[in-house]
N, C-alpha and C positions, 0 to 999 in steps of 0.2 A: 504494500500500500504506500502510495506516495505521501510524503510528509508535506503538510500545508504550511506555508509561510504566512502567518497572519501578523498584521501590524495594527495597533490601535489607531494611530494616525497615519495618514498618507502624507507625503511630502507637501502636496498642495494644501492640505488641511493645516499643517504647521505654519506655512507661510501666511495663510489667511488669518490664523489666530495671532501671529506675531504682528501683522499689520493692524488688526483691530486693537491690540494692546497699545501699540504706538499711537494710534489716534486718540485713545482714551487718555494716555499719559500727556500727550500734547495738549489736549483740551484742558486738563487740570492745570498744567503749567501756564497756559494762556490766561485762565481766570485768576490764578494766583498772582501772576505778574501784573495783571490789570488792577487788582486790588492794591498791590504794593506801590504802584505808580501814581496813586491818587494824590492830589495836591493837598489833601486834608480831609476833613469830615464831609459827609454828604449833606444834602438838603432835603427837607420834607416839604412837599407841596400839598396843600389841602384844597380839594375841589368840592363844591356843593352844587348839585344839580348840573354838573358839567362845566361850571365856571370856577376858575382858579381864584381863590379868595385870600389865601395866606401862604407865605413861604417862610420857612424857618431854617436858618443856618444852624445845623445841629452842633457845630463846634462851640456855639455860644451858650449851650445849656448843660451845665454840670449839676447845678442844684435843681431840686424839684420845682417846676413852674407849671401852673395850670392855665389853660385858655378855655373859657366858656364860650361855646358857639351859639348859645341861645339868644343872648342880648343883641349881638350885632347881626346875626344871620337867621335867627328863628329855628335853629337846629337844636333839639334837646340832647346835647352831647357835650362832653368836656374832653379836652386833650391834655395829656400830661407829658411834659418834656423833662428828661432827667438823664444824666450820664451820657449825653450825646445821642439819645434815643427818643422816640415818641410812641405814644399809645393812646387808644380810646379808653376813657373811664366814664362812669356815671351816664351811660347811654340809656335812654328810655325807649327801647324797642323790645319786641316780644322774645327774641332768642339770644341776644347779647353775643352773637358770633364775633362781632368786631372787637369786643373787649377781650375775647379769648385769643385773639392774635397775639396779644402781649406787646412788648416793646419791639419796634422795628428800627433799623438803622442802616442796613446794607442795601447796596444796589439791587434792583429788581424786586425788592420787598414792597408790599402794600398792605393796607388794612382798609376794608370797605364796609360801610354800614348801608346796606341796601334800603331798608325802610326809610332812612333819613337822607338817602341819595348823597352820601358824604364819603369821600375817599381821601386817604393819605398815601401818597406815592413818594418813594425815595429816589432821588436823582444824585448823580455824582457831580462834582464841580465842573467837569468837562461838559456834561450834558446841560448843565445850567447855562454855561457860556454859549453853547450852540442854540439854546432856546431864545436867547435875547436878540 
């Protein structure tokens, strides 16, 4: 009986696997470098019903500061800024999902309160320059 030569991976499979690993490592390196090259802290932009109403430079907020959105904008919510981060607190909506987001500060993070049509989006300093 002839002996069968079995191999778990073929040469083509190993090359494809190595290429996929390289793409993953390259992607991680890209995002790591992008975060390291930032000129400082990010910005939080608050939108109500699609209109941008407030912008916060997170670098300016180390101590706890609250911003009530009810008086100026009629939104029953409060924002807390602390340690270069921002979050929703004291929101009067049925599910409080926006409060469960917790603090956000990094690029591509957001917290959204759908019932109140309010969103907090995080932008890098470079993105803020391009928006102006």
